[in-house]
C-alpha positions in Angstrom: -72.4 12.9 43.7 -68.9 14.4 43.6 -66.3 13.3 41.1 -62.7 12.8 42.3 -59.8 14.1 40.2 -56.6 12.3 40.7 -53.2 14.0 40.3 -51.1 12.6 37.4 -48.6 10.0 38.4 -44.9 10.3 37.6 -45.2 7.9 34.7 -48.0 10.0 33.1 -46.2 13.3 33.4 -42.9 12.2 32.1 -44.3 11.0 28.8 -43.4 13.1 25.7 -46.0 15.4 24.3 -47.9 14.0 21.3 -46.1 14.6 18.0 -42.7 15.2 19.7 -40.1 12.5 19.6 -38.6 11.4 22.9 -34.8 11.2 22.8 -33.0 9.5 25.6 -29.4 9.8 24.4 -27.4 11.4 21.7 -26.4 9.3 18.7 -22.7 9.3 19.8 -23.7 7.3 22.9 -25.2 4.4 21.0 -22.0 2.3 20.7 -21.4 2.6 24.5 -25.0 1.5 25.1 -24.7 -1.5 22.7 -21.5 -2.6 24.4 -23.2 -2.4 27.8 -26.1 -4.5 26.5 -23.7 -7.2 25.3 -23.6 -6.5 21.6 -19.9 -5.7 20.9 -20.2 -6.4 17.1 -23.1 -4.0 16.7 -21.2 -1.4 18.8 -18.2 -1.7 16.5 -20.4 -1.1 13.5 -22.1 1.9 15.1 -18.8 3.4 16.2 -17.6 3.4 12.6 -20.4 5.8 11.7 -19.4 8.3 14.4 -16.4 9.6 12.4 -18.8 11.0 9.8 -20.7 14.1 10.6 -24.4 14.1 9.9 -26.0 17.3 8.6 -28.1 17.7 11.7 -27.0 15.6 14.6 -30.2 15.7 16.6 -32.7 15.7 13.8 -35.5 13.3 14.2 -36.2 10.5 11.8 -39.0 12.4 10.0 -36.9 15.5 9.6 -33.9 13.6 8.3 -36.1 11.7 5.8 -37.6 15.0 4.6 -34.0 16.3 3.9 -33.0 13.1 2.1 -36.1 13.1 -0.1 -35.5 16.8 -1.0 -31.8 16.3 -1.8 -32.7 13.2 -3.9 -35.2 15.1 -6.0 -32.8 17.9 -6.6 -30.0 15.5 -7.6 -32.3 13.5 -9.9 -33.6 16.7 -11.6 -30.0 18.1 -11.9 -28.7 14.9 -13.4 -31.5 14.9 -16.0 -30.7 18.5 -16.9 -27.0 17.7 -17.2 -27.8 14.8 -19.5 -30.0 17.0 -21.6 -27.2 19.6 -21.9 -29.1 22.2 -20.0 -26.7 22.3 -17.0 -23.0 22.0 -16.8 -21.7 18.8 -15.2 -19.5 20.6 -12.7 -22.6 21.8 -10.9 -23.2 18.3 -9.7 -20.1 18.4 -7.5 -22.1 20.1 -4.7 -24.2 16.9 -4.2 -22.2 14.1 -5.7 -19.0 12.2 -4.9 -16.3 12.9 -7.6 -16.8 9.4 -9.2 -20.5 10.0 -9.6 -20.0 13.5 -11.0 -17.5 12.1 -13.5 -19.9 9.3 -14.5 -22.7 11.8 -15.2 -20.3 14.1 -17.2 -19.2 11.1 -19.3 -22.8 10.0 -19.9 -23.8 13.6 -20.8 -21.0 13.8 -23.3 -22.1 10.6 -24.9 -25.7 11.8 -25.1 -24.5 15.1 -26.6 -22.5 13.4 -29.3 -25.3 10.9 -30.1 -28.2 13.3 -30.1 -26.3 16.5 -31.0 -27.2 19.9 -29.5 -29.3 20.7 -26.6 -32.6 19.0 -25.8 -35.7 20.9 -24.8 -36.3 21.0 -21.1 -38.9 18.4 -19.9 -41.0 18.8 -16.9 -40.2 16.1 -14.4 -43.0 14.8 -12.2 -42.1 12.5 -9.3 -44.6 9.7 -9.0 -43.1 8.0 -5.9 -40.2 8.3 -3.6 -39.0 5.6 -1.2 -36.3 6.4 1.3 -34.8 3.8 3.7 -32.2 4.4 6.3 -29.5 1.7 6.1 -27.3 3.1 9.0 -27.3 6.3 10.9 -25.3 8.0 8.2 -26.4 6.2 5.1 -29.7 6.3 3.2 -30.9 4.6 0.0 -33.6 6.2 -2.1 -35.6 5.0 -5.1 -37.4 7.6 -7.2 -40.0 6.9 -9.9 -40.7 9.9 -12.2 -42.0 10.8 -15.6 -40.2 13.2 -18.0 -43.2 13.7 -20.2 -42.4 10.9 -22.6 -42.0 7.8 -20.4 -41.7 6.7 -16.8 -38.2 6.3 -15.5 -36.5 5.4 -12.2 -33.5 6.6 -10.3 -31.7 4.9 -7.3 -29.4 6.8 -5.0 -27.3 6.0 -2.0 -26.6 9.1 0.2 -24.0 9.3 2.9 -23.2 11.9 5.4 -20.0 13.8 4.5 -18.8 16.9 6.3 -22.3 17.9 7.6 -23.9 17.4 4.2 -25.6 14.6 2.3 -23.6 13.3 -0.6 -24.6 10.9 -3.3 -22.0 8.1 -3.4 -23.9 5.8 -5.8 -26.5 6.5 -8.5 -28.3 4.5 -11.1 -30.6 6.2 -13.6 -32.9 4.2 -15.9 
């Protein structure tokens, strides 16, 4: 008995390889596609995001999420070090919007006057991280961590700004 082998059809050969995302269009084409599909209100909202430059325009969802989680951990750690007096507040300007940087600097000054002097560095262990994409250029992240004494939480909102992720809102508990 002989087995017959069929040649792959067009549909089978055009499928993406496992583990590789299949991209049909660039992100900038999304508003045009939404208008064509009859969703002008969604197209207007999507076109507002095109004036911001994402750090990596063609990064897949998993790669972008990895970047967001890494930036969030660094910002949370740096904010804790600033509040403990181990890091100058001006170093936060790399990652934070000016209002957030000023808020951290004011809180660090209050802690410094209340506690007095520098605190000992505490090892931060991240227990969980949850990152959700709100829009193409906006992410919200919730971190739960322990600083050696107690469990704490930090909530961040990151937005694409000049090819970088910038923290535009932060709550530290």
